[in-house]
C-alpha positions, 0 to 999 in steps of 0.5 A: 496481551497479544503480541504479533511478530511483524515481518519485513518492516524497515524503519528509522523508528526503533519504537512507535505507537498506533492507537487502537479501538482497544488500548494501543499497539506498541511496535518495538524493534526485534533484538536482532534487527541489525542482523536481519536487515542485510538479509531483507535487503537481499531478497529474504524475509525476517521478523524485524518488529513486534507489535503488542496490545496489552488490552487484548487478553485471554479474557477478551471477547471474540469481537475484540480479537477480530477487531485486533486482527483487522487492525494489525492487518490494516496497519501493516498494509499502510506500513507496506505502502510507506516502505514499499515492502511486504510488512505482515504479521507472521504469528502471535506470541506471548499470553495469546498464542492461538491466533492463527494467521488465516485467510484475512492475513497478508502473507510476507513476501520478500520485496526489494528495489522500490522506493520508500516514502520519507516519514518523519515519525511513525507515531506522529503519522499514526496519531490520527489513525482512529479519529481520521485515517481509519475511517476514510481507509475503510470508506475508500476500500484501501484494504483492497486497493493496497493489497493490489498495490502491494501485489504490483510490487511483485510484478514481472513486467511493465504490463503486469504493473500497469494492470495492477494500476488499472485495477486500483484506478477502477476501485477509486472510480467506484468509490467516487461513484459511491461518494458523489452519487454519480455514474462516472466513466473511468476518466471522470472518476479519476478527475473527480477524485483529483478534485476532491483530494486536491490533486493534479489530474492525470492526462488522457494518456493514462486512460488510453494506455489502460484501455489498450492493456485491458481491451487489446492486451498491449500497452500501445494499441488503438487508443495509445498508438505507436508508443515506445517502452519509454513512453509507456514507462513514463505513463506508468510512473506518473500514474503510480505517483498519482496513486501515492498522492491519492492514498496519502491524501485519503489517510490525511498524513501529508504533513508527516511525509517529506514527499518526493515522487518515488516512481520514474519512467527510466527506472521502470523502463530499465527495471522491468521487461515489456512484452508488447512494446520496445 
């Protein structure tokens, strides 16, 4: 079997399962989980879970190994999104110990201070992983988008996090162009995604602030003039909450999440510096 150490996963479920193309992944809390949590909540990393797949053995093919590694990276990115932490495999142990965490693996990073989503059961949330969620995950390029989303949690300023948001929205636009065979503008792509996934569209402010940060290097410029840090923080929070809803809808997991918006303007305003607005 293959068994990965999983860093920084903080969850109510002591164990949970995720279907695999080969067998299934079984996640189990590390014996020292309770000792690690205070460290992780104080800006450190620790291996809090183990993920085991008994179907992957030393006799498995190279293709099966690659499939297993892709799966564990993608599952951990979804767990990162749910928990607002950098959940990542840190190495393999057990029968197969020669799988190196190479360039396709996300490196664990200590991230604290952002809200998690309330998941009723991780086993239930991942129950349709192979039949539904993973297909749209790939179609919508969520590995790329969630990598940007996760990097945004390490930002140093309001400008940084909104640049991350802007990249993600452009990925969404490009996937809408591919799905609908239409050459959408940035704003049209967001409206199309909102329609396709039953979301309330964002207003023009998010586009105008995006244009200013991308083209002028400021949060409030020609397109979004005379705005305060409070105004810009509110737009950033609304956009991040929209992205939450989009990802939840793409994965078809809304029924497994007790959702309330986890981003708000005052928290961003007081939690992050801003270089281009006051």
